[in-house]
N, C-alpha and C positions, 0 to 999 in steps of 0.2 A: 218658612215654610219651603223653599225652593231645595233647602236641602235635604229637608224630608223624604220629598218626593222624590229627588235623588237617590238616596236610600232604599226607599221602597222600589224603586225599578231595579237597583241591584241585588235587591234579594230576591226578586223574583225570576230574576236571570240566573243567578246563583241557583235556586232551587231548579230551574230548568236543567242547568247544568250538572247538578247532582244526581238528577233522576236519570239522565241521560249516562253517567260514571255507572251509577246502581245496573241499569240497563246492560251495560257491558259486561258487568260482573254477573250477570246472568240472574239479576232482581226485576220482581215486575211489579211496579208502582203502581199503587192500588188505592190511594188517595193523596190528595196535595191539600195542605192549609187547613188540617183540622181543627178547627175551634173546639175547646172546653172549658168550662169555670173557671179552672187553675190556670190555664197556658194553651198554646198552641203547639199542634206537633206539624211539622214542614212536610215530611213525606212520611207514608206508611208503604213497605213493600214487603214481598213475600218472594221465598223461594223454597222449594221444599216444603219442610214441616218447619221452618223459622218463618215469625213476624218481626217485622223492623220497624221502629219508630226513629226517625232519622231528623236530628236537629243539625240545620246548616247555616253554616258562617261566611258570609262573604266580606272581605275587607282589601282596602285599596292596596296594600301592600303584604307580604308575607309575613314580614314582623310583627303587624297588627295581629294576625291569626293567634301569635302566642296568649294573647289576653282574649280573646274573642269569648272563649267558655269559660266559665267557673264553675263551683259546686251549687251554688245557688241556683244559677240557669237551668242545670243538670237535672236538679230537685223539680224542678217545674215542669223538665220535660218528662220526666218519670212522674209526676203526679197525673199528668195528663194521659200518659201511656197507660197508666193504671186504671185509668176510667175509661178507655177505648179499647183496651183488652179483648172485652167479651164480644165487641162489634166486628173487630177486624181478625181477633185471630181465632184458631180454630182449635177443638179439644187435642189437646196432647201436645199442642204447637210448643215451641220456645219461643219466647218475646226476648227480643233483644233492643238495646237503646244504643245507637251508633251517631256519631258527628262526622260529619264534612265541612272540612276547613278550606275555601276556596279564595285565591289571590290570583292576579293576571299573571300571566306566562309563567305558572307552574301548573304541577299536576294537584287533583285534591289531596288534602291530606284527610284518609279515613280514618278514623278511630273505633275500631269494634270495640262493642261491650262499654263502652263509655261510663253505664254507671251500673254500677253492681250494688245495689240496695239491699 
């Protein structure tokens, strides 16, 4: 159970760092940890006419990041984003799914348009 709590804490810290990263890029984070029946969206952000649904993955090493996200996980994020689009998107908005990968002592790896479905 201790490892699970540590992973949960690391995930929450990672989400806060990713939110800060997005803020520095001009995005406004409008929601965090939004749950749906098909999955969770870590961050929802907006900039101009774009609504961004973000999956954040935090790992202990940069090497582990290469395996942190896969098509299955992205499809779950896409399904959740589809359910939330009407709540957070505005008419005419571009909707996008991004991934932010974090590891200690390195800049965030921001994958834009990670899911094109």
